[in-house]
C-alpha positions as CSV (number, residue, x, y, z in Angstrom):
1,M,84.2,103.6,98.8
2,C,87.7,102.1,99.1
3,Y,89.0,104.3,101.9
4,G,90.9,106.3,99.4
5,Y,92.5,103.3,97.7
6,P,92.4,103.2,93.9
7,L,89.6,100.9,92.8
8,L,91.4,99.1,90.0
9,K,94.9,99.0,91.5
10,P,94.7,99.4,95.3
11,G,98.4,98.6,95.6
12,D,99.1,101.9,94.0
13,Y,98.0,103.6,97.2
14,L,101.6,103.4,98.4
15,Y,102.2,106.1,95.8
16,S,98.9,108.0,95.7
17,G,98.1,107.8,99.5
18,F,101.4,107.6,101.4
19,Y,103.9,109.1,99.1
20,P,102.1,111.2,96.4
21,T,105.3,113.3,95.8
22,I,106.8,110.3,93.9
23,K,103.7,109.3,92.0
24,E,104.6,111.4,88.9
25,M,108.1,110.0,88.8
26,I,107.1,106.3,88.7
27,G,106.5,106.2,84.9
28,K,109.3,108.6,83.9
29,D,112.6,107.6,82.3
30,I,115.1,109.3,84.7
31,R,118.8,108.6,84.0
32,N,122.1,110.1,85.0
33,D,123.8,109.3,81.6
34,D,122.0,111.9,79.5
35,D,122.4,115.7,79.0
36,I,119.8,116.5,81.8
37,Q,121.1,117.0,85.3
38,D,118.5,115.1,87.4
39,V,118.4,116.0,91.1
40,L,116.3,114.1,93.7
41,I,115.5,115.8,97.0
42,L,114.8,113.7,100.0
43,G,113.7,115.2,103.3
44,G,110.9,116.6,105.5
45,S,108.8,119.7,105.3
46,V,111.6,122.2,105.6
47,I,112.8,121.7,102.1
48,S,109.4,120.6,100.7
49,T,107.6,122.4,97.9
50,P,104.8,123.9,100.1
51,W,107.2,125.2,102.7
52,S,110.3,126.5,100.8
53,N,109.9,125.6,97.1
54,M,113.5,124.5,97.4
55,E,113.7,122.9,93.9
56,A,112.6,126.1,92.2
57,R,115.1,128.2,94.2
58,L,117.9,125.8,93.3
59,D,116.9,125.7,89.7
60,T,116.9,129.5,89.4
61,I,120.3,129.9,91.1
62,L,122.0,127.1,89.1
63,R,120.6,128.3,85.8
64,K,122.1,131.7,86.5
65,K,125.5,130.2,87.4
66,Y,125.7,127.8,84.4
67,G,123.7,129.7,81.8
68,N,122.6,127.6,78.9
69,A,125.4,125.1,79.5
70,K,123.3,122.7,81.5
71,K,119.7,121.6,81.8
72,F,118.2,120.7,85.1
73,A,115.3,118.5,86.3
74,F,114.5,118.6,90.0
75,Y,112.3,116.0,91.8
76,N,111.3,117.1,95.2
77,T,109.9,114.2,97.3
78,A,110.3,116.0,100.7
79,A,107.1,116.1,102.7
80,A,105.8,117.1,106.1
81,G,106.5,114.6,108.9
82,H,108.7,112.3,106.8
83,T,111.6,110.7,108.7
84,S,114.7,108.9,107.5
85,L,112.6,105.8,107.1
86,D,110.1,107.5,104.8
87,N,113.0,108.8,102.7
88,L,114.5,105.3,102.5
89,I,111.2,103.8,101.4
90,K,110.7,106.6,98.8
91,Y,114.2,106.0,97.4
92,K,113.5,102.3,97.2
93,L,110.2,102.8,95.4
94,L,112.1,104.8,92.7
95,A,113.8,101.6,91.6
96,G,115.1,101.6,88.0
97,K,115.9,105.4,88.1
98,S,119.3,107.0,88.4
99,Y,120.0,110.6,89.4
100,D,123.0,112.9,88.9
101,L,122.6,114.0,92.5
102,V,120.5,113.0,95.5
103,I,120.2,115.5,98.3
104,Y,119.2,114.3,101.8
105,Y,118.1,116.7,104.6
106,E,116.1,115.5,107.6
107,A,116.8,115.0,111.3
108,I,113.9,116.3,113.4
109,N,110.8,114.2,112.6
110,E,112.3,111.1,114.2
111,N,111.8,112.7,117.6
112,R,108.1,111.9,117.5
113,A,109.0,108.2,117.4
114,N,110.9,108.7,120.7
115,C,107.9,109.9,122.5
116,I,106.6,106.6,123.7
117,P,107.4,104.2,126.6
118,D,110.5,102.1,126.0
119,K,108.5,98.9,126.1
120,D,106.3,100.1,123.2
121,F,109.1,101.5,121.0
122,R,109.9,99.5,117.8
123,A,113.1,100.0,115.9
124,D,111.2,99.7,112.6
125,Y,108.8,102.5,113.8
126,S,105.9,100.1,113.6
127,H,104.7,101.7,116.9
128,I,103.6,104.5,114.7
129,K,100.4,103.5,112.8
130,W,101.6,105.2,109.6
131,Y,104.4,102.7,109.2
132,S,102.4,99.8,110.5
133,D,99.9,100.5,107.7
134,I,102.7,100.8,105.1
135,Y,104.2,97.5,106.2
136,L,100.7,95.8,106.0
137,L,100.2,97.1,102.5
138,Q,103.7,96.0,101.4
139,S,103.2,92.5,102.8
140,H,100.4,91.9,100.2
141,P,101.8,92.2,96.7
142,E,98.7,90.3,95.5
143,I,96.4,93.2,96.4
144,N,95.9,94.3,92.8
145,Y,94.4,90.9,92.0
146,T,92.6,90.1,95.1
147,V,92.0,92.3,98.2
148,I,90.7,89.5,100.4
149,P,94.0,88.5,102.1
150,Y,94.7,92.2,102.8
151,V,91.3,92.9,104.2
152,C,91.5,89.8,106.5
153,H,94.9,90.9,107.7
154,L,93.7,94.4,108.3
155,V,90.7,93.2,110.3
156,T,92.8,90.7,112.3
157,R,95.3,93.4,113.1
158,G,92.6,95.7,114.4
159,I,91.1,93.0,116.6
160,R,94.6,92.1,118.0
161,D,95.5,95.8,118.6
162,K,92.3,96.2,120.7
163,M,92.9,93.0,122.6
164,D,96.5,93.9,123.3
165,R,95.6,97.6,124.0
166,K,98.2,98.5,121.4
167,V,99.8,102.0,122.0
168,Y,100.6,103.9,118.8
169,A,102.6,107.1,118.6
170,S,101.4,109.8,116.1
171,Q,103.3,110.5,112.9
172,E,102.0,114.1,113.0
173,Q,102.3,115.3,116.6
174,V,103.2,114.2,120.1
175,D,100.7,113.2,122.8
176,P,101.6,115.6,125.7
177,A,101.3,112.7,128.1
178,F,104.1,110.9,126.2
179,A,106.4,113.9,125.6
180,K,108.5,113.1,128.6
181,F,109.6,109.8,127.0
182,G,111.4,111.7,124.3
183,A,114.3,112.4,126.7
184,K,115.7,109.0,125.6
185,I,116.8,109.2,122.0
186,K,115.7,105.6,121.1
187,T,115.8,106.4,117.3
188,A,119.6,106.7,117.0
189,A,120.2,103.1,115.8
190,S,117.2,103.3,113.5
191,Y,118.3,106.6,112.0
192,Q,121.7,105.1,111.3
193,K,120.3,102.0,109.7
194,N,117.9,104.0,107.5
195,L,120.6,106.4,106.4
196,S,122.9,103.5,105.7
197,G,120.2,102.1,103.5
198,I,120.1,105.3,101.5
199,I,123.9,105.4,101.2
200,D,124.0,101.8,100.0
201,L,121.3,102.4,97.4
202,S,123.1,105.4,96.1
203,K,126.2,103.4,95.6
204,R,124.4,100.5,93.8
205,R,122.6,102.9,91.5
206,G,125.6,105.1,90.8
207,D,123.9,108.2,92.2
208,A,126.0,111.0,93.7
209,L,124.7,111.6,97.3
210,L,124.9,114.9,99.3
211,L,124.2,114.7,103.0
212,L,123.3,117.9,104.8
213,N,123.7,118.5,108.5
214,Y,120.4,119.7,109.9
215,A,120.0,123.4,110.9
216,S,117.9,124.4,113.8
217,Y,117.4,127.5,116.0
218,F,116.8,127.3,119.7
219,P,117.0,130.8,121.1
220,E,119.7,131.0,123.8
221,G,118.3,131.4,127.3
222,V,114.7,130.9,126.2
223,K,112.5,128.0,127.4
224,L,110.3,127.1,124.5
225,T,106.9,125.8,125.6
226,G,104.9,125.6,122.4
227,E,102.8,128.5,123.3
228,Q,102.3,131.5,121.0
229,K,104.8,133.7,122.9
230,D,107.5,131.4,121.6
231,M,107.0,133.0,118.2
232,D,108.4,136.3,119.5
233,H,111.8,134.8,119.0
234,F,111.3,133.9,115.4
235,A,110.7,135.7,112.1
236,G,106.9,136.0,112.4
237,C,106.0,133.8,109.4
238,H,102.4,133.2,108.4
239,Y,102.9,129.5,109.0
240,A,105.0,128.2,111.9
241,S,105.0,125.0,114.0
242,P,105.2,124.9,117.8
243,V,108.2,122.9,119.0
244,T,105.8,120.6,121.0
245,I,104.7,118.9,117.8
246,W,108.0,117.1,118.0
247,G,108.2,116.9,121.8
248,E,109.7,118.9,124.7
249,A,112.2,121.5,123.4
250,N,115.3,120.1,125.2
251,N,114.6,116.6,123.9
252,V,114.0,117.8,120.4
253,K,117.3,119.6,120.3
254,K,119.0,116.5,121.8
255,G,117.5,114.4,119.1
256,I,118.6,116.7,116.3
257,D,122.1,116.8,117.7
258,K,122.2,113.0,118.0
259,H,121.0,112.4,114.4
260,N,123.3,115.1,113.1
261,Q,126.3,113.4,114.7
262,I,125.3,110.1,113.1
263,L,125.0,111.7,109.7
264,I,128.4,113.4,110.0
265,N,130.1,110.1,111.0
266,M,128.4,108.2,108.2
267,A,129.3,110.8,105.6
268,K,133.0,110.5,106.7
269,R,133.0,106.7,106.7
270,S,131.2,106.4,103.4
271,G,133.1,109.1,101.6
272,K,129.8,110.7,100.5
273,H,129.5,114.4,99.9
274,F,128.7,116.4,103.1
275,F,127.7,120.0,103.7
276,D,127.3,121.4,107.2
277,M,124.1,123.4,106.8
278,A,123.9,123.7,110.6
279,R,127.0,125.8,110.7
280,N,126.1,127.8,107.6
281,M,122.7,128.9,108.8
282,P,123.0,132.0,111.1
283,Q,121.7,131.5,114.6
284,D,119.4,134.4,114.1
285,G,115.6,134.2,114.6
286,S,114.9,136.2,111.4
287,F,116.1,133.2,109.4
288,F,113.7,130.8,111.0
289,C,109.9,130.5,111.3
290,D,110.3,128.1,114.3
291,V,113.0,125.8,115.5
292,C,113.6,124.3,112.0
293,H,111.4,125.8,109.2
294,V,113.1,128.7,107.4
295,S,111.7,132.1,106.7
296,E,111.9,133.7,103.3
297,R,115.2,135.2,104.3
298,G,116.3,131.8,105.6
299,A,115.2,130.0,102.5
300,Q,117.2,132.4,100.3
301,H,120.3,131.9,102.4
302,F,119.8,128.1,102.6
303,S,119.4,127.7,98.8
304,N,122.3,130.0,98.0
305,K,124.6,128.2,100.3
306,L,123.5,124.8,99.0
307,A,123.8,125.9,95.3
308,T,127.2,127.4,95.9
309,F,128.5,124.2,97.4
310,I,127.1,122.2,94.5
311,V,128.9,124.4,92.0
312,D,132.2,124.8,93.9
313,F,132.5,121.1,94.4
314,K,131.3,120.3,90.8
315,L,128.7,117.9,91.9
316,L,126.8,118.3,88.7
317,E,129.8,118.1,86.3
């Protein structure tokens, strides 16, 4: 009846609709000054629970390394399609909480935002309806008391979009007609701004932050087209994504490389912890389901490398 919005508190749709992975955390007392090592995971689908169950893997490995000396609580907010902006928004929504460690891993999903003509691109990603809807909801803090201003704003925006013939990019996939526009990495400044926001928040909250360079696999000498034959070069996973959901293969790789370089530079400037996952993941198709998602073998390698770094550099001590 309410388009999925909660009837009593429609403002809570920001948690239940857009970011359900943080919903259960909102009411919890999460602190970095107790005997529980609280770890927040920010990212996209690669390290999300459905794809890799990364929090369970890390928990198992760290418990073996520390024995009964430490207690861990993992909060995995990573989700399919989420960009640096989604991760910044999620981190902001978790105000009043502090973590012993925050892990950030995402650099591919921004590429969808590039796949739009220059004149239609917006640095705040409002040219993607997902974010336009989030901004609209955030601009109406009174929505839990009266929905009238929000509904009027929603209707007005719809009429204006039709009159202006507003072009939106998709948050989930790329329109083939727009894929060519992804050659220009327009998201560089936005990625840097969003990552800077995450770094600044971690400093203000006293959270240790670990930035991971993004690992990908583009088979050498192979032109990936998004067709089924591409999968001959990967691990043969039950679930895999064609590269075309992010754009043309060359542009996707270019975007990842650009975002990775920004992350490296910001890690150096900010003094935040950095681990080069790109160098530590073998360039071997058996470790990948597609250009970014990891196979079972890849997930084991990924989690072991990450856990070893956390232990060696005493990030949870």
